[in-house]
C-alpha positions in Angstrom: 130.2 -180.3 67.8 130.5 -176.6 67.8 133.1 -176.8 70.6 135.4 -179.0 68.5 135.4 -176.7 65.5 138.0 -174.1 66.6 140.3 -177.0 67.6 140.1 -178.4 63.9 140.7 -174.9 62.4 143.8 -174.3 64.7 145.1 -177.9 63.7 144.8 -177.1 60.1 146.6 -173.8 60.5 149.3 -175.4 62.5 149.7 -178.1 59.7 149.8 -175.2 57.1 152.4 -173.3 59.0 154.6 -176.4 59.4 154.4 -177.2 55.8 155.3 -173.6 54.9 158.5 -173.6 57.1 159.5 -176.9 55.7 159.1 -175.6 52.1 161.0 -172.4 53.1 163.8 -174.7 54.7 163.8 -177.0 51.5 164.2 -173.7 49.4 167.1 -172.4 51.5 168.7 -175.9 51.2 168.2 -175.9 47.4 169.5 -172.3 47.0 172.7 -173.3 49.2 173.1 -176.4 46.9 172.7 -174.1 43.8 175.4 -171.5 45.3 177.6 -174.2 46.1 177.5 -175.8 42.6 177.8 -172.1 40.9 181.2 -171.5 42.9 184.0 -171.7 40.5 187.0 -173.9 41.0 188.9 -171.8 38.8 191.9 -169.6 39.8 193.3 -166.4 38.6 196.5 -166.4 36.5 198.4 -163.5 35.2 201.2 -163.1 32.7 202.7 -159.9 31.3 204.7 -159.5 28.0 206.1 -156.5 26.1 204.4 -156.2 22.6 203.6 -153.2 20.5 206.2 -151.2 22.2 204.1 -151.3 25.5 203.1 -153.4 28.3 200.6 -156.2 27.8 198.9 -157.7 30.7 196.4 -160.9 30.5 194.6 -162.3 33.4 192.5 -165.3 33.1 190.2 -167.5 35.3 191.2 -171.1 34.5 191.3 -174.6 36.2 195.0 -175.2 36.0 198.0 -173.3 35.1 198.5 -175.3 31.9 195.1 -174.1 30.7 195.9 -170.7 31.7 199.4 -170.7 30.0 198.1 -172.1 26.7 195.3 -169.6 26.7 197.5 -166.5 27.5 200.1 -167.5 25.0 197.4 -167.8 22.2 196.3 -164.2 23.1 200.0 -162.8 23.1 200.4 -164.5 19.8 197.5 -162.8 18.3 198.6 -159.5 19.7 202.0 -159.9 18.0 200.4 -161.1 14.8 198.4 -157.5 14.8 201.8 -155.6 15.6 203.1 -157.2 12.5 200.2 -155.9 10.4 199.4 -152.6 11.9 202.6 -151.0 13.1 203.3 -147.4 12.1 207.0 -147.6 12.8 208.0 -151.1 11.1 208.7 -151.1 7.4 207.2 -154.6 6.6 203.6 -153.8 8.0 200.6 -153.3 6.0 200.2 -150.0 7.3 203.6 -149.1 6.3 202.7 -150.4 2.8 199.7 -148.2 2.6 201.8 -145.1 3.7 204.7 -145.9 1.1 202.1 -146.0 -1.5 200.3 -142.8 -0.6 199.3 -140.8 -3.7 200.6 -143.7 -5.9 198.3 -146.8 -5.7 195.8 -148.8 -3.6 197.5 -151.5 -1.2 195.8 -155.0 -0.8 195.3 -155.6 2.9 194.3 -158.4 5.3 190.8 -158.4 7.0 192.2 -157.0 10.5 193.9 -154.2 8.7 190.8 -153.4 6.8 188.6 -153.5 9.9 190.7 -151.1 12.0 190.9 -148.6 9.0 187.1 -148.8 8.9 186.6 -148.3 12.7 189.1 -145.5 12.6 187.2 -143.7 9.9 183.9 -144.2 11.9 185.3 -142.6 15.0 186.8 -139.6 12.9 183.3 -139.0 11.4 181.8 -139.2 15.0 184.4 -136.6 16.3 184.5 -134.3 13.3 188.0 -135.2 12.8 189.2 -134.6 16.3 190.3 -138.1 16.0 192.3 -138.4 12.8 194.7 -141.4 12.2 196.4 -139.7 9.3 198.1 -137.4 11.7 201.3 -139.3 11.3 203.2 -136.5 9.6 202.4 -134.1 12.4 203.4 -136.8 15.1 206.8 -137.1 13.5 207.5 -133.3 14.0 207.3 -133.6 17.8 210.1 -135.2 20.0 208.9 -135.7 23.7 212.2 -137.6 24.6 214.3 -134.7 23.7 211.5 -132.2 24.7 212.1 -130.0 21.6 209.2 -128.0 19.8 208.7 -128.6 16.1 209.8 -126.0 13.5 206.8 -123.8 12.6 207.4 -124.1 8.9 207.7 -127.9 9.0 204.7 -128.2 11.2 202.6 -126.3 8.8 203.8 -128.5 5.9 202.9 -131.7 8.0 199.4 -130.2 8.6 198.8 -130.0 4.9 199.3 -133.7 4.7 196.4 -134.5 7.4 192.8 -135.4 6.3 191.2 -138.6 7.1 188.8 -138.2 4.2 191.6 -138.6 1.8 191.8 -142.4 2.8 189.8 -144.5 0.3 188.8 -148.2 1.5 187.6 -150.6 -1.0 186.0 -153.2 1.0 185.1 -155.4 -2.0 188.6 -155.6 -3.1 190.1 -155.4 0.4 192.3 -152.4 -0.6 193.3 -149.0 1.1 194.7 -145.9 -0.6 195.8 -142.7 0.8 194.9 -140.1 -1.8 197.5 -137.6 -1.5 201.6 -138.0 -1.4 203.6 -138.2 1.9 200.4 -138.9 3.9 200.7 -141.5 6.4 198.2 -143.5 8.6 199.1 -143.9 12.3 197.2 -146.5 14.1 198.7 -145.7 17.5 195.4 -144.1 18.6 193.4 -147.2 18.1 195.4 -150.3 17.7 196.1 -151.2 21.2 192.3 -151.3 21.9 191.9 -153.3 18.8 194.5 -155.8 20.1 192.9 -156.0 23.3 189.4 -157.0 21.6 191.2 -159.5 19.4 192.9 -161.2 22.5 189.7 -161.5 24.4 188.1 -163.3 21.3 191.1 -165.8 21.3 190.6 -166.5 25.0 186.9 -167.1 24.6 187.8 -169.5 21.8 190.3 -171.2 24.4 187.4 -171.9 26.7 188.4 -169.3 29.2 185.4 -168.3 31.3 186.5 -164.8 32.5 189.5 -162.6 31.7 191.0 -159.1 31.6 193.2 -158.0 29.0 195.1 -154.6 29.3 197.3 -153.3 26.4 198.9 -150.1 27.7 195.9 -149.3 29.8 193.4 -150.0 27.1 191.4 -152.6 29.1 188.8 -155.2 28.0 187.2 -157.6 30.4 184.6 -160.3 30.4 183.0 -162.9 32.7 183.4 -162.8 36.4 186.2 -163.5 38.8 186.2 -167.1 40.5 184.9 -165.4 43.6 181.9 -164.3 41.7 182.9 -160.5 41.6 183.3 -158.3 38.6 186.4 -156.9 37.5 187.0 -153.4 39.0 189.3 -150.7 37.7 190.2 -147.1 38.6 190.3 -143.9 37.0 193.6 -142.2 37.5 193.9 -138.8 39.3 195.5 -136.8 36.3 197.3 -134.5 38.8 198.8 -137.0 41.0 202.4 -138.4 40.8 201.2 -141.6 42.5 200.2 -144.2 39.9 197.9 -145.8 42.5 195.9 -142.5 43.2 192.4 -142.8 41.6 189.5 -140.3 41.5 186.9 -143.0 41.0 186.6 -146.7 40.3 183.9 -148.8 38.6 183.1 -152.4 37.7 183.3 -154.0 34.2 180.6 -156.1 33.0 181.8 -157.5 29.5 183.1 -154.1 28.7 186.1 -152.1 27.9 187.7 -149.0 29.2 190.3 -146.5 28.0 191.8 -143.3 29.3 193.6 -140.6 27.5 195.5 -138.1 29.6 198.0 -135.2 29.4 200.0 -136.6 32.0 201.2 -139.9 30.1 203.9 -138.3 27.9 204.8 -134.6 28.4 207.4 -131.8 29.3 207.0 -128.4 30.6 208.6 -125.7 28.8 208.1 -122.0 29.8 205.4 -122.8 32.0 203.4 -124.7 29.4 202.5 -128.2 29.3 203.2 -130.0 26.0 201.7 -133.4 25.8 201.4 -136.2 23.1 197.7 -136.0 22.6 198.0 -133.6 19.4 195.1 -131.8 17.7 195.1 -132.9 14.1 193.8 -129.6 13.1 196.4 -127.5 14.6 199.3 -129.9 15.2 199.7 -128.5 18.8 198.8 -130.5 22.1 194.9 -130.4 22.6 193.7 -128.1 25.2 190.7 -128.2 27.3 191.1 -131.6 29.0 193.3 -133.3 31.6 191.8 -136.9 31.0 189.1 -138.6 29.3 187.8 -142.1 30.2 185.4 -143.9 27.9 183.5 -147.1 28.6 181.9 -149.2 25.9 181.6 -152.9 24.9 184.7 -152.6 22.5 188.2 -151.4 23.3 188.7 -150.5 19.8 186.0 -147.7 20.4 187.1 -146.7 23.8 190.7 -146.3 22.5 190.0 -144.1 19.5 187.1 -142.4 21.3 189.1 -141.4 24.4 191.7 -139.6 22.1 189.1 -137.9 20.0 187.0 -136.8 23.0 190.1 -135.4 24.6 190.8 -133.3 21.5 187.2 -132.2 21.4 186.9 -131.0 25.0 184.5 -132.2 27.6 181.5 -130.0 26.7 181.2 -131.3 23.2 182.8 -134.5 23.8 180.1 -135.6 26.3 177.4 -134.9 23.7 179.2 -137.3 21.4 179.4 -140.0 23.9 175.8 -139.8 25.0 174.5 -139.5 21.2 176.3 -143.0 20.2 175.5 -144.6 23.5 178.9 -144.8 25.2 179.8 -143.9 28.8 182.6 -141.5 30.0 184.2 -139.6 32.6 185.9 -136.3 31.4 188.0 -133.9 33.4 188.3 -130.6 31.9 191.5 -128.3 32.0 189.8 -126.6 34.8 189.4 -129.6 36.9 185.8 -130.1 36.4 184.4 -133.4 36.0 181.7 -134.5 33.6 180.0 -137.8 33.6 177.5 -139.5 31.4 174.2 -140.3 32.6 174.5 -144.0 32.1 177.3 -144.2 34.7 174.8 -143.1 37.5 174.9 -145.7 40.4 177.9 -147.4 38.8 180.7 -144.9 39.4 182.2 -145.1 43.0 183.8 -141.5 43.5 186.7 -141.0 45.8 186.0 -138.9 48.7 188.1 -135.8 48.8 
């Protein structure tokens, strides 16, 4: 009897081993089936349009061109609707009505206008006024097309009309009031990101599983592409003339990204670079930064913050981002790069 015991044990071990192999094979087969089922049959579709005086691009994952076209056109329609409400340059927008009535009376506005005013005020508070959407009078003193400098006295007078704290918002009655005559509110530093967020909401409502919206470089993405990969975007080299030259790239996971740089609109005069990102406290182009990239879950915030942080400069700006839980890549005027801690392991830097 004792001689047969090892044979029985060996048989048992072999049986268990075979069962384990079969279980592993079954698990692998099940995993392959799950992966097969999870593979999307969607394709990527992209359309472009000129809205808000800039280029708008919408890319969606959809099962057919008809579904994609319907969703993208709905997104374009929403952006056009917001342009009609928020434009600084047209006479019939709600922002124009607020500006016309500065120092006179409060103006009743729609929910989107009220929301963007509230977000602008929030970002202004966070950046101690480095972002100030009442900078409109100062912006009008600069002409980057003609490459001319503003008259000092006119610029000084314009600066007296800049103060975001003079904007009064009544959420209960849905009104906005600029407290001093000749003040004006300019949504240019936040409206494009706001539009990207609104377009994403429309695409989700249309049943689109994944999309990327770019409004003049303010980008918002969600979901994964049909091949299962995330949306990947690059951060431009601020001192390269090649638009495809990037210093780094990263994937977006239901996030937004915006970059403000001194290379977007500028001219050189007497050896100095004059760019369009103005310090609302001096009326002059902000110094201290080459570019600022902000990553967050809202393009409204990334748009406004990238401007405000640029004006603040990288050392103060990096603290504001980390204090409020945002991520960023900041390049100082000296070329030094600052990166928030939350981007560790996510950022793929280009080798020099």
